[in-house]
C-alpha positions in Angstrom: 182.1 262.5 -106.0 182.9 259.1 -107.4 185.0 256.5 -105.6 186.6 253.5 -107.2 186.3 250.3 -105.0 188.2 247.3 -106.3 190.6 246.8 -109.1 188.5 247.6 -112.2 188.9 251.4 -112.3 192.1 251.8 -110.4 193.9 253.6 -113.3 191.1 256.0 -114.0 192.6 259.5 -113.3 189.2 260.9 -112.6 188.8 258.6 -109.6 192.3 259.1 -108.3 191.5 262.1 -106.1 189.9 259.8 -103.4 193.1 257.7 -102.9 194.4 260.2 -100.4 191.2 259.8 -98.3 191.5 256.0 -98.6 195.0 256.2 -97.1 193.7 258.4 -94.3 191.0 255.9 -93.5 193.5 253.0 -93.6 195.8 254.9 -91.1 192.8 255.6 -88.8 191.8 251.9 -88.9 195.3 250.7 -88.1 195.7 253.2 -85.3 192.7 251.7 -83.5 193.9 248.1 -84.1 197.1 248.2 -82.1 199.6 245.6 -83.2 198.4 245.6 -86.8 200.5 247.1 -89.5 200.2 247.2 -93.3 202.8 244.5 -93.9 201.0 242.1 -91.6 197.6 242.8 -93.2 199.1 242.4 -96.8 200.7 239.1 -95.7 197.3 237.8 -94.5 195.4 239.0 -97.6 198.0 237.4 -99.9 197.0 234.1 -98.4 193.5 234.6 -99.7 194.4 236.4 -103.0 193.8 233.4 -105.2 190.3 232.9 -103.7 189.5 236.6 -104.0 190.7 236.8 -107.6 188.2 234.1 -108.5 185.4 236.5 -107.5 186.1 238.5 -110.6 185.0 237.0 -113.9 187.3 239.0 -116.1 190.4 239.5 -113.9 192.6 238.4 -116.8 191.6 241.6 -118.6 193.3 243.7 -116.0 196.8 245.0 -116.3 199.4 242.9 -114.6 200.4 245.7 -112.3 196.8 245.9 -111.0 196.8 242.2 -110.3 200.2 242.5 -108.6 198.8 245.2 -106.4 195.5 243.4 -105.8 196.2 242.7 -102.1 197.0 246.4 -101.5 193.9 247.4 -103.3 191.8 245.1 -101.1 193.3 246.4 -98.0 193.0 250.1 -98.9 189.5 249.8 -100.3 188.3 247.4 -97.6 189.4 249.7 -94.8 187.8 252.7 -96.5 184.5 250.9 -96.8 184.6 249.7 -93.1 185.5 253.1 -91.8 182.8 254.8 -93.8 180.1 252.5 -92.6 
C-alpha cells in the first residue's frame, strides 16, 4: 500500500484509494478537537500557505489546481500523519 503525502503525487490515480482513509482520519481528529472545523483549520493554514510553499523547490511545476488546494492537502495529509503516529 502506497500513500501520497503532500502535493507532488496528488493526481496519481494509483494513490487515490487512500484518500477515503485520510478523510476518515481527518473526521476522527476533528471530533476529538471540539470547536474545530475544517473551515477554521483551512483559514489558519491559508495564513501560512506562502511560507509552506517555499518549502518546495519546484512548486511552480505543479498544476494550478494543486497549488489552489494546497491548504486542503496540508490539512488532510497532516491529520492523517498525526493520527497514524
